C-alpha positions as CSV (number, residue, x, y, z in Angstrom):
1,X,0.0,0.0,0.0
2,X,1.7,3.2,-1.2
3,X,1.2,6.6,0.5
4,X,1.9,9.8,-1.4
5,X,1.7,13.4,-0.1
6,X,-0.5,15.0,-2.8
7,X,-1.4,18.4,-1.1
8,X,1.4,19.6,1.2
9,X,-0.6,22.8,2.2
10,X,-3.6,20.8,3.4
11,X,-1.8,17.7,4.7
12,X,-3.5,15.3,2.2
13,X,-2.1,11.9,1.6
14,X,-3.3,9.4,-1.1
15,X,-3.2,5.7,-0.3
16,X,-3.6,3.1,-3.1
17,X,-5.6,0.0,-2.1
18,X,-5.4,-3.6,-3.4
19,X,-9.1,-4.3,-2.8
20,X,-12.3,-2.3,-3.0
21,X,-13.9,-1.0,0.2
22,X,-17.4,-0.4,1.4
23,X,-18.0,3.2,0.4
24,X,-19.7,4.3,3.6
25,X,-17.2,2.6,5.9
26,X,-14.3,3.9,3.9
27,X,-15.4,7.5,4.2
28,X,-15.9,7.4,8.0
29,X,-13.0,9.0,9.8
30,X,-13.8,7.1,12.9
31,X,-12.7,3.9,11.2
32,X,-9.0,5.0,11.0
33,X,-6.1,5.4,13.4
34,X,-3.1,7.4,12.2
35,X,0.2,7.0,13.8
36,X,3.9,7.5,12.9
37,X,7.1,9.3,13.8
38,X,5.4,12.7,13.1
39,X,2.0,12.1,14.5
40,X,2.2,13.7,17.8
41,X,-0.7,16.0,18.5
42,X,-0.3,19.2,20.4
43,X,-2.0,17.4,23.4
44,X,0.7,14.7,23.3
45,X,-1.4,11.9,21.6
46,X,0.5,9.1,19.9
47,X,-2.4,8.3,17.5
48,X,-5.0,10.5,15.9
49,X,-8.0,10.3,13.6
50,X,-7.9,12.0,10.1
51,X,-9.8,15.2,9.6
52,X,-11.3,13.9,6.4
53,X,-11.3,10.7,4.2
54,X,-12.3,10.7,0.6
55,X,-12.7,7.3,-1.1
56,X,-12.2,7.2,-4.8
57,X,-14.0,4.0,-5.6
58,X,-13.2,3.5,-9.3
59,X,-9.4,4.0,-8.6
60,X,-9.3,2.1,-5.3
61,X,-7.7,5.1,-3.5
62,X,-8.2,6.9,-0.2
63,X,-7.3,10.6,0.3
64,X,-6.6,11.2,3.9
65,X,-6.3,14.6,5.4
66,X,-4.4,14.6,8.7
67,X,-5.0,17.4,11.3
68,X,-2.8,20.4,10.9
69,X,-2.1,20.3,14.6
70,X,0.1,17.2,14.0
71,X,3.8,17.6,13.8
72,X,4.6,16.0,10.4
73,X,7.7,16.8,8.5
74,X,9.6,15.3,5.5
75,X,11.0,11.9,6.1
76,X,8.4,11.0,8.7
77,X,6.4,7.7,8.5
78,X,2.6,7.7,8.2
79,X,0.8,4.5,9.3
80,X,-2.9,4.1,8.5
81,X,-4.7,1.4,10.4
82,X,-8.3,0.4,10.6
83,X,-9.8,1.0,14.1
84,X,-10.2,-2.8,14.7
85,X,-6.6,-3.6,13.7
86,X,-5.6,-4.9,17.1
87,X,-8.5,-7.3,17.3
88,X,-7.9,-8.4,13.7
89,X,-4.3,-9.5,14.5
90,X,-4.8,-10.6,18.0
């Protein structure tokens, strides 16, 4: 799954998917956890939710906007996980 910064001013990343997703579920920001070396919210959180998620169904892509309050710089790693990730692997 590749992640590309497509809008540096608005903190939008594009994620390519190998399988189609349910449209309603894919667009719900509550279904994602973002973490990484630069995802440290001003309140000290280690994981955050995206501000917005756009699902481009015919291209199997997500566009994820991270909160501007996150400290994210070049070279940092962005990890996108479904909310139920821990239960899926446990």
